[in-house]
N, C-alpha and C positions, 0 to 999 in steps of 0.2 A: 505400515501394516504388510507384512510380508504374504505372498500368494501362496499357496499349497501348490506343490509339482504335481505334474499331471501323469497319467500312466495310460497307455493305451488300451490294454489289456488288464484283466484280473482273473486269477486262476479259479477262485471259488467265489461264489456268489451269496449272498447273506439270505437267499432263500432257503438256503439248508441250515441255516443256525435255526434250529426250532425254538429255541428259548427266547428268541427276541421280542414275540409277543407277551411274553410274561414278565418283561422286566418292570419293576415299578416307576412311573415316570415315562414310559415309552411315550405318553404323549409330549409334544413340544414344550420346549421351554428356553427363556430367551436367551440368547448369549450376550454376557456385558460386552465385551470384546473379544474378538479373536486375534491371537497373534500367532504365527508358527515361526520358528527359529531353528536353524540348523548349526549349533555351534561345535566344534570339533571336542565334544564331550564323551564321557564315558556312558557306560549303562547306566550310572545312578549319578543324579544331579546332587551337587552341594551347593547349599544355600549360603555360602560364603562366595560364592562366585556368579551370584545374579545380580551381576552389574546392569542389565538391562531393564530392571525393575523402576519404575517413578518413585518420584517423592512421596512418601507415606503410602507407598504400594506393600501390603502384606500378603504373604501366602497363607491362604487360608485351609488348603486341602492339595495333597499330591498323590498322583498314582504313576508307577513306574511298572516296566513292560506293557506298555498301554498301544494298541494299534489304531491308527487314523485310518478307517476304512475307506475313506474317500480317495487317498492317495496310496494306500498300502504302506504306510510307513509307519516304523514303531520308535518309541521314544517314552517320554515323562509328560503326562500332562498335570499342569497346575492351576489351580484357581485361586485368584488373588481377589481382595476386594474392588478390583476393577475390571480384570478380564479373564480370558482362559488363555493360556500361555502352552502350546504345544512344543517342544524339545524334541526333535527328531535327533534321534541317536544313529552315528555312523558306526555300523559294527561290521567286523570281518564277515566274509562271504560265506566260511565254515560253519559261523555261528548263527547267520541269519535266519535259518529255517527254523532253529531252536527258538530265537526269541519272537517269530511271529507265528506260533503255530495258531490255528484258527482258534478264537476262545469263543466261549457259547453267552458271554455276558456283555449285554450292548447297551450304550445309551446314546440317544439321539437328541442333539440341541440343535434348536431352529432359532436363527437368528433374525432380527427386523431388517436386515441388509442383503436377503435372498440367499444366505448360506443356511444349508442344512447338514451338520456335523454329525458323523457317527463313529464313536469310540468302542471299542472291544477290549474288555478288560480278561485279565486271567480268571479262571475258575477258582473256586473255592478261596476266595480272597475278599477281604471286606473294602478294597479299594473304591469300586464302583458307589457302593453305598457312602462311602466318607464323601467322593466327588459329589455325587448326588446331593448330600445335605448340604455341602458347602455352596453348592449352586442355589439352593433354596436361601439360605442366608443371605447370600451376597446380590441375588437380584431381587428379591423381594423382600428388605429389611423391614423391623416392625418400626423403627424410628427412623426419623428423616435425617438426622445427624449420623446415621450408619452409612450414610452414601459415600461414595468414594470424594464425591465434590466438596463434602466437608472436612472429610480427613485430610485431605490435600491442601484445603485452605486456598486464598487468593494466589499465594507466592509472588512470583514476579509478574502474572496476568491478573493484577487487580482489577476488579470491576470497577467502572465508572458509573454514576448514579443513571438508571435508564430514565428517572423523571426528568432529570436536566435534559438528557438527548430529546424527550419527548418533546419539550418546551422548545428546544431550539427548531425542531423541526416544524412545530407549529408558527414559530416565528418567520421560518422560510417561506410556508405556504403564504402566510399573510403578509409578506413583504415588509416584516420589521426585520430587517437584517442587520440592522444598529444595534438591537436589544442582543445579549447573551444571557442564558438562563444560569442561575446558580441556587445553590440549597438557601441562600437566605430569602432569595424572592419567592422560594416556594414555602419557606417556613412562615414568611409574613404576607402571605398571599398577594403579593404584587405583581403577580405575572397574567392579570386579567387586562391583558392589553387588547385592542381591535383596530379593524381599518374601517373602511368606508361599509362594508357588508356583512363581515363576521367578527365575532367577538370571541374571547377564549374565556369559558366561564369555568368557576370553583365550587360549582353546586355539588360535585361530587368529590370533594377535596377528602373527605372522612369515609367516602365508600358507601355511605348511608343510603343513597338514592338507588345505586347500583352496584353491586358487588364485584361483578365482573367487566366493568367499566373502569377506564382509567380516570386519575385524579382530575384531570383538566380536559375538557371537551370544545370543539370547536361548535358554535352554534350560531344561527343567523342574528345579527346585531339587535334587530326589533322585538326579539324575545327574550323577554326577562327571566330570572332565575326562577321566579313563582311559577311561570308559565311551562317551564321546561320541568319543574317537577309534576305539574299536573299532567302534561302530556306523557311523562314515562308510566303512568300507570294503567296506560292503554296497549303497553306493547309488553311480550312475553319476557320475565325477567328484566322487566323495566329498562329495557335496552331500547332506547328512543331514539330517533333518526338525529345524527349528529354528522357533520362534514368529515368525511376522510382526506379529500384531496379538493383544491379548487384552482381553477383557471386564472391567475392575476389579472388576464388582458380582458376575457370575454365574461367572467362572473360566473361561468358554468361550475357546477360542482359534481362530484362523487360521494353519496352520502350511504350510510349503512345502519341496518337497526335489526329488529326481531320482527317477527310477524305480528299482525294486529290482533288484538282479542275481540274479534268480531262475533264469535260463538256460533251455535250450531246453524242458527236461521241465518247468518250473516248480515245481521241487522244492527248490531252496536257501531254507536260513532262516539267519537271523542272530538268535542271543537278544539280543544286545544292540541291535539294531534294534528287535526287538518290545518290549522293554523301553523304551525311548525313546519308542516310538510309544503304547506304553500309558500311560505317565508325562503324556503330553499330555491325557489324559482325567482330571482331578480330580474326587473326588467332589462330588455336589451336596448339599445342604443336608439333605435328607432322609436322606443316608448312602448313597443308591444310587450305581452307577457311572454316569459320564457318557457317553453313546453317540458313538462315532467314525465319522465319514464319510471313507472315503478315496476322494477324487476323482481320476480319471486323466482328463485332460484329451484325451486321443487318443480315436481310434474304437477298439472292441475288437480290430477285426482288424489295427490297426496295432501297438497293443500285443502281441499275440501274436506278430506278426512280428518283433517286436523281440526276442522270446526268442530267435531263432535267432543274434543276435549278442550274448547274456549278459545282456541286460534283460530287460521283461518286466513283470508288475504283480503285486500282491499277493494273497494268497488271503486272505478274511475268515475263514477256519478257523483261521489263523495269529496273527491280531490278535484278542484278546478283545473282544467286543461292537462289533465294526465292519462296516461294510457297504461294499462297492466300487462306485462310481459312474463309468460311461463317460458324458463329454460329448460325445464326436464331433466335436471341432473339427480341423479339418485342420491339416496341416503348411505350414512356413514357404515351401514350393516352390508349394503351393496358393496361399497369399496373395499370392506374388509374380505368378503368371499372372494371378488374378484382379485385382489393381491396374493390370496393363499393359492387360487389356482394358477396365476402366474409363476410364483415360486415353484410351484411342483413341476409346471412345465419347463421350468429352467433346469430343475435337478433331473427331470426324466430325460429331456433331450439334450442335454450338454454332453462335453466331451467325456465327463467323469459325472458320475452320480453318487449320490450319499452310500448306495449300495456298492461303491465300487467298479459297476459295471459301466462301459463305455456306450453309448448310444449305439455304436457303430455294430456292436454285438447283441443289443437286445431282442428280445424273442428269438433268437437263434439265426438271424439274418446276417449277412456278411456285408451288406451295404447300410448305407444311413436309413434310419426309419424304419428298421425290420426287413428291409430286402425287398419289397416290391413299393410299387407308385401309390397303391390305395393307402399304404401305412403312412407314406409320407404325406400325402395330402391329408391324413387323419390328424396327424403331428401339427400339421400348420392349422388346420382348422380349429386344434385345440387352444393354440394362441389366442384365436380370435374368440373362441367360448370363453376365455378367462375374461374378455369385456374390458379388461384394462385400458388399452389403447382407446377405445370407444369411449370410455369414460374421460380419459385424458383430453380427447379431441372435444367432448361436450363442454367442457371446461375452457378450454382454450377459444372457441366458438362465442360462447357468452361473454366472455372478458372482451374479445374482439369487438362483438357486437356494442355492448357497453362503451368501450373507448371511443368507437367509430359516431356514436351518438354526441357524444361530449366535442368530439374534434370538429365533425363537420355538421352539426346542427347548432352547436353550441346549446345543446339543451343541459338540463340538470337528470342525475340518475340517482335515484333511491333504490339500494339492493338490501335484500333480506332473504333469507330461508325461514327455517322453523325458529332457531333458537338466537342466529345471526351470529355463530362464532365458527362453523365450519365451511359449508360452500359459500356465505357471505365472504369471509376473509379469503378464501381462494379467488373469488371474482373480484373483489375490490382491490386487493393487492395486484392481481394480474393487470387489470384495467390501468392502474396507478403506474405500473411497469412501462405499460405501452404508451401511456398519455406522458410520462416525463422522463426526460433522457437522465436526469440526475438518479433516478432508482435505477439506472443502468452501470452506475458506478460502484465501486466498493464500498465509499461513506455512504452514497445513496440506497444500496441495498440494505444494509445494516439498519437506517432509517425505516426503511419499508417493513423490514420483520419487526423491528422493536415495536412500530406503530399498529399495524395492521393485525399482527399474530399476538405478540405479548401483552401490549397495553391494552388491546379491545378484547382480551379473554380468550384465545383459543384453549381450552383444556388441555396442554401439552401432556399433564400425568396421566389423563384416563385415554388420551387416542394415542400416544407413544407407549403406554402400558408401564410408566415408571410409578413408583409409590405417590398416593396422593392423599392430602391432609383429610382426615375423617372424623378424628375425634374434637371434643370441645370441653370445655369447663378444666376439671384437674388433669385431665390428659391432651392437652392442646397438640402434642406431638405424636400422637398414636396414629399409625397409619394403617389402611387397609391393607391386606395381605392379598395381592391380586394373582391368581394363577392364571398363567397362559395358557394352560392345558386346551381351554375351549377359544383362545384367540385365531387358532389356525385350525379350523376344521380339516379333517383328511379330504382330500380330492379322490374323486371316484377313480381316476386312473390310477392312482398309488394304492387303493384298495383292492383293485382286482389283482394288483400283483401279488398280493399277501404278504408283502414283506413287512410293512409297520400297521398296526393298526391302534388308533389312538384311543383311549379310553375314555368314557364319557366324563364331563366336568363334574366336578363337586357343586353340588347346589349352593351351598354358602359363599361360591366365588363366581356363579353366574352372572350375575348381575354387573358386577364391576367390568369383568372380562367382556361384558359384550360393550362396552364403550371404547374396547380399542378400535381404531381405524387407522390406516396409513394416510390421513388427510393431508398432512404439510407435506410428506414425502412426495405425494401425488402432485401437491403444486410446484416442490422444486423439479419435478419431472416435466413439468408443463414448461417451466423456466428454460430448461435445457432445450425443449423443442423449440423455442424463441431464438435459442442462443445458435441452434443449427440453422432455422430459416435467415437470421439477421446475425451472421458473424463478426460483422463491423460494429455492430451498435452497444455491445457489451464489454465495459473492462475487465469484467473477469471469465474466466475459462471454465469448461465443463469439469475440470480436476479442482478446481475450486468449489464448486458445487457439491461432487463427490465426498471432499474434505468436510464440508459444511456439515452435510447430512451425518457423516460418520461421528462428527463432535456432538451433535446433537442428540444422537442414540446413545453415545456411550457413557451420559450421566458424570463425565469429567468437569464440567461446568455447571454453574448454578444459573444459566440464562433461561433454561427451558423446563427447569423444575417447577413443580406445582401447575395449578390453574389457572391464578390469575394474577395481576399484579399486586391485588390485596394481599394475597397469602404471601408473594415473595416478599413484601414489605413487613408482613407480621413476623416472619420466620428470619428476617435479616440475611436473605439468602444474598443479598448483593455484595454484603461486605464478607461474610462467610466463605463465599466460594468463589473461584476463579471466572474470569471474564472468556469467553468464546472467543469475542471480536479481539480483544486484545493479542489473544493466542493466535490468529490466524494472521493479523497484522504482523506479529513478530517473526512469523515464518517468512512473510513478504520482504520484510525488512531486511533479514538476515541474507537473502540472495538478491535482493535490490530488484531490477527490472526482467530480469532473467528468471524469476521464479514461476513455475509452471500454475501457479495461480491468475498469472497476467494472459491476457488474451491478446497475442501477436497480431492479430488482424484489427485490434480495436481502432476505429478512427470515428472520433467524436462529432467531426465536421460531416461527415457522410449521413448520419442520423440524427442530425440535432433537432430535431421535432417528434411528433408521435408516429408510431409505429402502428399501422392499420393493414395487417395482413388480409389477403381476401380469404374465403372459406376454402377454395381449391389449396391453398399454401399450407393449411392446417391438419394435413393428415400425417398423424404423428408416426413415430418408429419407436422400437426400444431403445431405450438411454443405454447405450452399449457401454459406456463407463462406468456404470450402476450395475444395471440388469445382469449385464454378460461377464463381469469381471471374475467370477468364480466358477460357474460351468462352463464358459469357453472363453479363458483368459487371452489365447490368443486372437480372437474374434474380437474381442474388448478393446483390441488397440485402434478403434475409431479415431482416436485423436494423433496417430501416427504423423499425419499430414501436418496437424497441429504443431507436433515434437519437432518435426523436420523445419517447419518455419520458424520455430522457437530456438533451433540451434544456427540456422540462417541469421536470424537477429542478434543472436549473441556473437557470432562471428563478425556480423556487421558492426555490432558494438567495439569489439574488439577491434577491428580495423579502423573505426573512427577513434578509439582511443588512441590506436598509434601515429594515425594522420595529425590529431591535435600534438601529440608529443613532437613528431618531426616537425610540424609548424613553428612549435615554440622554440626547437632548436634552430630551425633555419632564422627564425627570428633573433635569436641570441646572436648566431653568426653574423646576421646582416647589422646588427647593432655593433658588434665587436668592428666589425669592417669599418663602420660609419666612424665609430671612435679612432680606430687607426688612421682612416684618412683625415678626421680632423687634427689629429696629432700631427700627421705627415704635413699639413697646411701649417699648422703653427711654425714647425721646423723649417719650412721654406721661408715663412714671414721672417723668421729668426735669422736665417740664412742671407736673406734679401736685406734685413738690417745689419747685419754685419758685414756685408759687402760695401752697404752704402756709408757705414762707418769707417772702413779702411779706405774708401775713395776719400771720404771727409778728411780723415788724418792726414793723407797723402796731400789733399790740397792744402791744408793747415800748413803743414811741414814746409811744402813750398813757398807758401807766403811768408813764414817767420824765416825760412832762409833768404828770400829776397828782401825782406825787411831789414835784417841783420846785414846783408851785403850792400843796402845802400848807405848803411852808415862807414861804407869804407872799409870792411872787414872782409876778407877772402874767407869763404867758408866752406870745411868739407863736413859731410854729414854722412855717419856709418853707425850701425849699430844693429840691433834686433831686440825682440818682445816689448816693442814699444818705448825704448830708450835710444836715442841717439848721441853721437858724440860730435861737438863741433871744435875743429881746429881753426884758428885764428894765425894764421902767419905771421902777423906783424908782431905778436904777443906770446911770449912763452908759457904763458898760462893756458890752460885748458879749461874750456867753457864746457860744461856737461849740460846738455839740454833734457830734461826728461819729461817725457808727456805720459801723464796719468790719466785714467777715466774713473771719475767718480763711481763708488760701489754703491749702487742702488739697484733694484729691481727692473726698472725701466728703461728702455733703450733709448739713448739719446741720440737725436736725429743732428743733421749737421748745420741746423741754424742755432743750437745751443752753444753756450760758452764753454770753453775748455781751458783750463790753467795749464801753463807752461812756465818751468821755472829752469833759471840758467843757473847752473852752480859754478863758481869760479872758482879754481882751485892755486892756490899761490906758489910761486917757485921756491927754490931752497935759497935764493937770496933776498925774497922779500917777504914782508911780513904782510898779514892779511890785509890791514889798513891801505898799506901802498897799493896793493891789487884792487882794491875795492876803487881808491881814488882813479885809479888807471881807467880802468873800466867806465866809471863815472864821466870820465873826460870825452868817452868816445860814444855811449849810448844815450837813449832819450833821458829826459829828464829824471835826475836820481835825487834821492834825499840823503844826505850824508848824516853822520851820526849826530852831529850839533845842530840839525834842524836846517842848514842853508841848502837853497835850492839854486843848482847851477845850471838855471836856464840858457845862459849862453852857451854851454856846451852843447845843447839839444840840436842835432843835425836837421830836426823835424822843423824849425823854427825858421821863418823867412828873416829877409833883414828888418822887414817892419815888425817882428813880434808876432807874426800869425803862424797858425799850424799846419803844416802840410798833411797831418793824418788827425784831424779833430777827432774822429770816432774810435781812434785807436785806444783809448784810455791813457791811463800814466802808468811809469814803473816805480816800485817801489824799492827802496834799498834796506836791507837789514843789517845786523853784524855782519852776517857771514853770508847772506843769499840774495840776490837780486831777483825780483819776481816781475815778469813781463805779462801783464794781464793783456789777453787780444780778445777783442770781440770779432767774432769769426763771420758774422754779418757783416761787419765792416770790412772784412777781407775781400768778402764778396762784391762789395758795393766800394772799393779804395776810391777816394775822391783826389787822390794826389796826382798831379800834372804828370803827363807821359815824359816831361824832360826830365823829372826828376831821376828816371832809369835809364842813364846815361850808358852806353856801350863804352868798354875800357878801350 
């Protein structure tokens, strides 16, 4: 949502616009959503270029030449079925005065998000009435399905069933984590599980007992469904006491209900109600009974006054070991009036007001607040007179007191107001937030809102001013037309200026409009105060809370439509509309952990238990991100430190990624070096093996040479590449000795056998057989072609027939080659007598 530009001065005040009080509907009207866009467009807008429109967003009306008085900008005002869009037109300086001639037709639009917008239309045109009628149709449709949430459908933000989410939260509270909720167990009613103290009851599964309670309730295990039904009749709107949160270690609970129907004389009693309330107090470990605090959120006089209408408050004498406490929190009407005064204060004393005048120039002064100290003090006191911060403090103090009783005394607390869906929801959900760190995460916060606000029937349609279901019978979808004219009564400070005078509300709308009250907005304000006090305790940031409230007010999603779970189920809201939680989760997923919704200071270990703020720490301040964002946009940047910290976190994350990448590269280089070193070691091993092989071959050659020489031949060895030529001087034939290494992948050591062949080449005058015969006469035992063995010619034999070289093997004679098989182990261990090798 773009923020309007700010102007320091304004030449013309709206006090001079004499026709402003005569405008139809100058009483306030709720803005759907406001967006200010400054595209480079001409003076008139073409619908073909409206790329900024959302899915199923349609333009209902358009006004050209409209001036946004707040910022003194001219442009085009568009009303869609979802929001107001103001397109600021950038015009040339020489035509600017013509386009922005002060007009006398004004339209004031008051939003629920602290904005007051004033538009000025050209005179003698019907544009103002067209825009006004479109606002009526879009903000207060007569049928539920005319809301934008139904027009857009679930889209990609498909809603998950809230009934399933509620059961999952119940399972978590009762320590039944092994169970998972589903539509099937809801349809067949098998969700009624229990632990030692509490059980999930289906007594309200069809909403007949209480239409504003959820379909499933957590009640004491010792109380039957029949007793629950009987006890419900003693409470206003049948909102009987049920468990909202329980401590799995101590058994203490936070329970909620509506006021008891004790009557004017405060003497009405219900045995079943007393039994049910007493069952909330299980016994302590030492066997004593747990104390019960019954907290009435109302002032005592209001509780007594309700007795005249059949309501009232409990008597401690009727509830064993109980104590009644009144918190004195005002009702919805006081909250509504306080919020109006706060909004008027922000509009009057902000940098720019809805009348276009800066607070620096108000009342003719040249300094802040009107130019004197008394007016400055008066403006500050006006903020206090609004009472908003005091109401916020009261709610915070009450919730902190409840949390302290549960955490420090192990006591159980029952909370109620009148109907049990406004102040009760505020106190119970805030106390749960303080007690359980799970609710301070994104998932837990969703579960908390779903349970204590939506499931337990806070009337959002009435309180937020959205269409509510009123018809039955043949027209179940008929909605009451709620005018917001009376929602925001004028503040005395603005009436005195004479700028805008709201007209009295129509009598037909006064009853419904009177139900408006910013109760839920006030609760989110309280959460923001806790976030300010405990910045390390929450996973989400203040920016998340602002976006969350904006989505809730916009009617874009179906989560907060209607007044109860029953109504949302009846009109199939969950399947027909998108889900706010899915939308917010999608925003976070798209940006990862750097999204503005994440709290950069979050430390779950720092606050892993209950938060118990002392009273002195609960002094609230204005929520700058929400209250100041339109009136004082520069001062609203209270989250600037958070933004800077987020930048640091992002930078750190980037550096961390770079570090991890560098570490991966270094690891890859290390692995590569280790691989190269291993390869080098292998090469060295191969080189060493080759050297050993060469030495072995040299040793073998020497042994062969000596063996041949021992046979009386003079041998000369020469050659290369593993081949040698042996010359025998006494024989013209040439014996070629060829040494070949067997081809295999394994390296042979010097202890293995190696084949050596001696090739005999015949001379020109001798044939091959003669050559072979002559060689056979001089070498070791040869086998002739006819098979005879010439043992007598073997020089290795002694006279007695013994062998001088028994381990040397034998020689074989082929048709052309003579092979001498050498056992090199035998060479190393020659057993030949030394006398064999005689010097010549």
